[in-house]
N, C-alpha and C positions, 0 to 999 in steps of 0.2 A: 504494500500500500504506500502511496506517495504521502510522506509525512509533512511535506512542505505545504503551508497554507498559501494558496494563490493570492496575488495582490489585486484580484478582480473583485469589485463590490458585488454583493449578493442582491442588492436592491436596484431599483430603476434609477437610471441617471439620465438627466436631460442632455441630449446631444445637439450640437450645432450641425445642421444639415450640410453646411458648406465644408465642414471637416470631413464628412463622409464622401463627398464627391471630388475631393482634391486630386486623387490619383487617376480617376477615370473621366472626369468632367461630365459625368452622367450619374445622377443619384440612383436611377433604376439599375444600372449596371453594377454599381457598388453594392446595392442591396442583394442582387443575385449572387455576387461573390461572397458576401457575408452569409447568406442563406446556405449556400453550398458548403462553406466551411463549417457552419453550425451542424449540418447533417453529418459531416465527417467526424466532428468531435463527439456528437451524440452516439454515432455507431461505435466509435472506439470505446467510449465510456460504457456502453451497453455490453459489448463483448467482454470487457475487462470485469465488469460486475458479474456477468453470468459465469465467467470462468472461475471467479473466486467463490461464488455460491454453489457451483457444481460440486465442489469438494464436500459439501454438507448434504448432498442429495442422498436419500436412502432408497434402496431398491424395493422395499416393501412399504408402500404407502397405504395406510388405512386411517379412518377417522378416529379410531380408538387410541392410536399411538401418535400423539402430537408432542414433539420434542421442542422445547424452547432452548435453542442454542445461543448462548450469550455472544459468541464470536460472530455468528451470522447476523445477529441484531446490530452489533457494532459496525460491521461492514456496511450494512444497509443504511444505517444512520450517517455514516461517513459520506456515502454517495449522495444522500439526500441534502447534506449541507454544502456540497460543492456548488459553485456558480453554474447557472444554466448554460448550455452550449451556445446559445445566442449571445450571451454576455461575453463568453470567452472569444467567440468569433469576432465580435465588434472590437474588443480590445486588441486582438491580434492584427486586425485590419488597420486600425488606427496607429499601431506601432510598427507598421510595415513588416510584419512577420508572415504575411500571406503572399505567396507568389500567384500572380494572375496575369493572363494575357488574353487578348481578343484577336483571334485569327482574322476576322473581317477587317479590322483596322490595320493589321500587319500587311495585308495585300495591297492597300492603297498606296 
């Protein structure tokens, strides 16, 4: 588990629209880039969480045997406290950590 707390706020932050479209000169193109990166982050987090929770899966599931595993609960709570993928993607985009290109603009 990543023990470092990300410096990304968990709350909503008002953004200046002009900050978002500086790299592309098109707000819609910037939002598509952010959305695609958010999907990548979300998929990575989901795979990581399922991988860690798979260790606790039991082969015989029935309603009578419900085990409360403290480690499993802690892992789930950790992932719930992480910033949302959209906030991570916006932060990466604003700090120029996302590579993007537009092939249509490259042909001109």
